[in-house]
N, C-alpha and C positions, 0 to 999 in steps of 0.2 A: 465855049463849053468843052469840057474834057469828056471823053466817052466813058460810060459806065464800065466797060471792059478794062479800060486803062486804070480806073480807080481801084478795081478789084485786085490789081497787082500789088497794092500796098496793104500790108497787114492791118493797118489802122481801119480799113474798110472791109476787111476780109469776112467779117461775120454778118454783113448786111445782105438782105435778099435782093433780088433783081429790081423790084419796085423801089426799094429804099435807095439803091445805088443810082437809079435813074433820077430820083428826086434830088439827091445830093449833086449829081453831075450837072444838073441844070443851074446850080449856084456857082459853078467853077469857071475860071478862065486862066489862061497861061500868061505869065509875064516874064520878061527878061530884065535882069539888072546887071549893070557893068561893075567891074572890080572897084571896091572901096565905097560902094553906095550903102547908105544906111536905109534899111527897109522899115525899121521902126525904132523908137526911142523908149527906154525905160521910163515908166510913169505915165505914158500915154494910154488913152482908152484903147482896149484891145477889141478891134472891130473886125479883124480878119484872121482866119486860120490858114496857114500855109503848109505846103509840102514841097520839099526840095527835090527837083527832078535831076538837076545837074549842077555841079560846082560845090562850093563849101561856104558856109556862113559861120562867122564867129559871133559868139555871144559875150557881152561885156556888162559888168555891174559898175555903176557910178557911185563913188564915195565922195560926197561934196566936201567933206572936211580935209580931204587929201589934196593939197596944192603942190603938185609935182609935175614937172614938164613931161616926163615920160608916161604919166598916167592921164594925160588930157583926154584920151579917147576912152578911158575906163579900164577896169581890170578884166583881162580875159578870163572867162570862167567855163567856156565850153565851145563845142563846135557842132554844127548841124551837118550831117552827111546826107548824100542822096537817099531818098526814100523816107526820110524822117520828117515828122510834123514839127512846126514851130509856130509861135503865136498861140499856143494852147490856152493861154489865159483868156482867150476870147470865148472859151466854153465854160469857164469857171468864175463865179462871182468873186470879187467885185469887177471883173472884166477890165483889169488894169495890167499892163505889160510889166514884167518883172526884170527885164534885161533889154539891152540895146542889141539889135541884130545888124551886122555889117557884112557885106559880101567879101569873100576872099577869092577874087577872080570872077569871071563871067558866070552868072547863075541863071538857071531857068527854074521857075516855081509854078506850082498850082496855087491859085488864090481862091478862097471860099469866103463869101460874105457871112460872117458869124451870126448876125441878127436874123438873117433869113434861115440859117441852119437851126438856130434856137427856136424859130417859129415852127419848123418841122418837128422839133423835139416835143413841142407842146401838143402836137397832133399824134405823135408816134412815140410812146414811152419806151418801147423796146429799142428804137433807134437811139433815143436819148441815153438810155442805160449803156448800150454797146459803145457809143462814141465817147461818152463821158468816162467810161471805164478805160478806154484806150488813151484818153487825154491824161487821166490820173497815172496810168502806167508810164507814159512818156515823162510826166513830171517827176516821178520817183527815179526813173533812169537818169534824168538830167540832174536831179539833186545829188545822186550818187557820183556822177561825173564831176560835178562842181566841187564836191567835198574833196575828191582826189586832186583836182586842180589847185584848190586853195591850200591843201596840205603840202603839195609840192612847192608852192610859192613860199610857204613859211619854213620849209626845211632848210 
């Protein structure tokens, strides 16, 4: 379990009250990934919400029609930096991952069980609103970064 005080450091959780933070903290654990590890694959069921503590994670899109040796790992479309959430699809139906996440060096992450978090949402609509709002904000930021990345690739 990650302490509620530590979660409060992240803007994603900044609007939660102490009781809500304690409830969310109970669902967390810290994990370490080695360089080059895939944390999840595009298309999988999104069952976990993550926050990057240390390191960098690259996001990739897969285009099945593209048969090219340099694109076997997918097309890079973004990077997760320390303090940012990823796996946000775990909070938004249809709960399906939209990218592959691969570590770029040693990474430490906070892991939250999304089904349990969504169960908290059913009991606390304010929490649901606040964290879903943060997930949507992160999605918009990521979409903007992806557009820039794709525009640069086609330039």
